[in-house]
N, C-alpha and C positions, 0 to 999 in steps of 0.2 A: 459625908464622903467616906468611903470605905478606907480603913487604915492602910491596907496594902497599896491602894491607889495614891493615898496621901504621901506615903513614903517614897513611892516611885516618882511622883510628880516633883517632890522637893529635890530629890537627887538629880533628876533630869533637868530641872530648872537651872540648877547650878552648873551642870555639865554643858548645857546648850550654848550659853554665851550669845544667844540670839533671842532676846525677849519677845519680839514680835512674832517670829515663826513659832516659838514655843507656845505662846498664848493662843495662837490660831489653832494649833493641834490639840491643845487641852480643851479649848472651848467648842470646837466643831461637833456638830451632831451628825454630820454627813459621813456615813460609813464608806462611801465611794471615795471621798477625799482621803480618808485614812488608808484605804486599800491602795490608793495611788502612791502614797508615800513608800509603800513596800516594793513597788515596781519601778518607780522613777529612778534613773541613774543619778548618782552623786548625792543621795540623801545621807546625812550623817547618822551614825549609829544611834544617837539619842532619839532622833526623830523616828527611825524605824522601830526602835523598842517601844516608844510611846504609842505609835500607831498599832503595832501588833498587840500590845497589851490591851488597848481599848477595844480593838476588834475581837480579841479572844474573850474578854469578859462579856461582850455583847453577843457572843455566840456566832460570830461571823467566821466561817471556816477558811476564808481567804488568809487568815492570820496563821494557819497551821504551820507551814514551812518555816516562816520567820521565827515563830515561837519555839519550834524544835531546835533551830540553830542557836537561839538564845539559851535554851535549856542546857546546852553543851558548851556554853561560853566559859572562858577562864575567870571571869569576874562573878563571884558568888551572888552578888545582889541581882545581876541580870538573870542568873539561873533561877533564883527564888521568884522573881517577878514572872518569868516565863512559866514556871511550874504552876503558880497561882492562876494565871490566865488559861493555861492548858486544862487545868482541872475544871474550869468553868466553861470551856469551849464546847464540849459535847461532841467532839469529833471521834469517830470510832477508831481512827488510826493512832490516837494518842498513846494508848497503852502499849501497842506494838513498838512505837518509836521510843518510848521511855524504857521499855525492856531492852531494846537494842543498845541504847546509850548506857544503861546500868551494867550490862554484861560485856561491854567493849573494853578489853584489857588495855588497849592503847590509850583510852581516855578515862581510866578509872579515877584519876585525880578529880574529875568533874562529875562523878557518879552520884554524889550525895543527893542532889535535888531530883534526879530521875528516880532514885530509890524511894525517896519520900513521896514523889508523885504517884508511883505505882501503888503504894500503900493507900494513899487517899482515893485512888480510882477503884481499888478492890476488883480489878479486872482479872480474867482468867490467867493472863500473862504474869501477874504479880508474883505469886508464890514461886513458880519455877525460876524466874529471873532473880529473885532475892536469894533463893537457895544457891544458885550458880555463883552469884556475886560473893556471897558469904563464904562458900567453900574455898574460893580463890584467896580470900582474905585471911584464912586460917593458917597460911604458911608462916613459918618462923620469920620474924623481923619484917613483916609486911608493914609498910608505912601508912596504910590507909585505914587506920582504926576508926575514924569517924564514919567511913562508909560501912565498915563491918558492924559498928554499933547501930547504925541506922537500919541495916538489914535485920539484925537480931530483934530490935524493937519493932520493926515492921512485921516480921514474921509472928511476933507475939500478938500484935494488933489483929493480924489476919486470922490467927488461931487455927491454922490448917495442919492437919495430922502429918502431911508430907514433910513438914519442917522439923519434926521431932529429931531425926538423926543428926542433922547439921547443928541444931541447937544443943544437942548433947555434946557434940564435938567442941562447940564454942565454950562449954563449961571449963575446958582445960586452959583457956586463955584468960589470965587475970583481968585484963581490961574489959572483957566481955562477960565474965562469969555471972556477975550479979544481974545484968540485963537478961542473960540466957535463962537464969532461974525464973525470973518473972515471966519471960516469954513462954517457957515450958508450962508454967502454971496456968496460962491462958488457953492452952490447947486442951480440948475436951479429952477426958480419960478414954483409953481404948476399951472396947467392949469385948 
């Protein structure tokens, strides 16, 4: 069993408090049954998360909306599971949704996993979204250093010339300087 799925299932087993329902969702191979959990009223969050995760990993696009909602959840474990499943879903809307979440200033506290997902996807939306998010984090006393650091590291991973200016600006921030040096080193030299 994949480590991400193992971690998710252990967490949701504890959260469910309903061993029979939980075992049914973990064991079913019926994707229609899992999709039904996403649309049936009154389903608990643990069941929706498990169904969406399993559908996403299986490449079933019926999970997309639920996974995007979970990607923007206040609980980091739910965000991480959703990002993992979205990266494997193969839905062309994923990068656009992750970019919208990463750049939403009203939800910046939850932007860490959308930023990491954008880097993993390497979609055209990734670099502009990471640059925008990082520029906003370079303000004095910004409380979202983990998001800023993820942007710096992600821009280094992506190695896109467009990131050079904002990474140079990040050098002036002690919490980001070392990562910015490494990120700049990964961008090909200008010709």
